Structure formats: C-alpha cells, structure tokens
N, C-alpha and C positions, 0 to 999 in steps of 0.2 A: 514409840518409836521404836522402829526395828533395830535388833541388836548390830545388826550389820553398821548402822548410821552411828549410832554410837562409837561404835568403834573407831571408824573414819574419823569422826569428830576428836576422837581422843590421837588419833596418828597426826591429825592437824594440830592440834596442840603442841604436841610434842616436837613437832618441825618448827612451828612458832618459838619454843624454850629454846632451841637447838641452836637458831638463831639469833637467839638473845647473848646467845656464849660471845667472848670476845675473842676468842680462839678456836679456829675446827682443830686443834690438836689438843686442847684441853678434854680432860676426861668425862664433865659433864656433857658436852657437844657430842661425842661417841657416845655416851648413853641413851641421851634422848635420842638420836639417829637411831641405835638399836631399837628401843622401844617404837618408835612410830612406823619400823620397818615391820616390828611383831603386830601393832596394832593393825597395820594393813593387810598380812596374812590372815588373821583373823578374821577380818571385813569379808574379805575375799570366800574365806571357807565357809563364813556363816552364809552369804550369799550363795554361794553351791548347794548349802544344805536346806535352806529355803527353798530351793529351787529356780532362784532365779539367774542362774547361769549354768552352761553347759558343763557337765563333767570334763567334755571333752575340749572346752576352748572352742572359738571360734575358726582357727586353723589345724583342721584334721586331716591328716594325712591319708591320703589312699583315698578321699573320697573328692 
C-alpha cells in the first residue's frame, strides 16, 4: 500500500475519533482535528514526492 494511502486512512481515523467526542470544545476533539490535518498534509506531500500530483497544483497563475 502506498504511504499516501496509509496517511489518508490515518486522517480518516482521526476524523472519526474527533466526531466521537461529546464536545467540539474538548481538548481531545481539537487534538484529533489537528492530527487529521497533519496526516492529510503528509499525504499530499507524499503524493507530490511520488510524482502523482504537480508541484504547481491544478490552477497555475499565468498559464
């Protein structure tokens, strides 16, 4: 399995754990959301490193 796919699964797990929290103001909810964002950022960077996405994104200015 590609590392980016594993990272996305980890992000999905963090999102699920965050939704399981009783309050969106709880420290655990906020921690899970930060972890989710970090895993998604890692997945995006890994996709770029693997050459799956352009380093310029899909909306390049001036082209």
